[in-house]
N, C-alpha and C positions, 0 to 999 in steps of 0.2 A: 141551652140556657133559657130560662124564662124571659118573657118580655120585660118584666120588672127588673130582672137581673141584667138584661141588656141595657136598660135605661141607666141603672145605677153604675154599671161598668163603664158606659159611655161618658159619664160625668166624672166619676172618681178615677177612672183610668186603671182599674184593677178588678179582680173578682169581687162580685157582689155578695154581701152578707144577707141582704134582703130582710133586715130586722123588722119586726112588727112596729107599727106606729104606736105612739102612746094612746091609751084608751080615751083619755080626756085631752082636749086641745090644750096645748101649752100656751102660757102667756107669752107675749112678745118678749124677745130677749132685750131689746132696747125700748122699754116701756116708759111712758110718761108717768109722773107721780099719780095722776088721777086714774090711770089704767089699773093699778093694783088695788084700788078701792073695791072693785067688783070681782077681783080674782079670788079663786079658792086657794086654800093653803097648799094643796099639791101643785097648783099652777105657779104660785109664788116660789115654792121650793124649786120647781123645774126652771123657772126664769133665772134663779140665782146660781144655778149650776154653770161652771165654766164650760166653754166649748171643748169637745174632746181634742186631744193632741192630734195634730195632723188633719184637722177638719178642713173641708173644701168650701170655698166660697162659690156656691152653686150658681148664684146670679152672675158673677163675673165669668165663670166658665161658660155658661150658656150664652151670655151676651157676646163673648168672644167667638163662639161657634156660629152664632147668628150672623155676625159680621163677615165671617168667612163663607157663609152659605151663598149659593147662586141666587136663591130667592130672598130678596131683601125685605119682604113684607111679612116675615114670620114673627108671630107674637107668642113666644113660649110662656110668657107670664100669665096668659089667660087661656091658652089652647093646648090641650093634650096632643092634638094632631100636629100642631106646629112644633111642639117640644120633640115629638118623635121624628119629625122631618129633619130638624136640626141635627139630631143624633144619627141620621141616615138609617132609620128603622122604618119598617113597614107601618104606615099610619092608617091603613085601610080599615074599614068597619070590622072585618073578620079579625084583624090583629087587635083592635080595641076591645072587641067582645072577648077575646082570649085574655087580655089584660084584666078585664072586668071579672072574669072567672077566677083568675089568679088571686085577685084582691077581694074575693067573696062578695061581689056586688049582688044585692038581692032585688034591685029594681028591675024595671022592664028594659031589656036591652034593645027593644024596638024603638024606644024613645032615646035616640042617640044623643040629643042635646043634653038631657038630664044625666045620662050616663057619662058623657064627656066631662061635664062639670065635676061630677063625683070623682071620676078617674083623676082629673087634674089635682083636686084637693088631696086625694089619697097618695098620689105620687109625690107631691110636695112634702107631705107628712113622712113618707118613707125615706125621702132624701135626708130630712133632718134626723130621723131615727138612725141613719147610717153615718152620721157625723157631718152632714152638710150644714152650711150656714145660708139662711135665706132672710130677706127683709120681712119684717113682721106682717106687711100687707099681703104677702103670699101664703101666710099660714092660717088665714081665716076661712 
């Protein structure tokens, strides 16, 4: 199974679909009235869609796994490395470069800080594309 597949499976508890993330960023599901003023029509339509049946609260799931982790300093909300550690996946540079390859990263993999930020954003988008629910601040 792919690294992305392992991440999705670790959160959703079943085989991963690894659906593509939407090409345009979706508007926050719980947006303030002013937020929609700058949103595009596709973003507004996306925000109005109900969550898929059986959707998973990704934040609650990962927060629960973080509480059970031996390492109490993991911040999955900002770090792809910590997210992978919570799921008991290899979070080493080689594994992250493989994940970057799976997700078609076109940047310089030698700049691991930029790659890690991009990976985290992409993984969050893929979790939502697979039916996960995340707070709006994690989708930017």
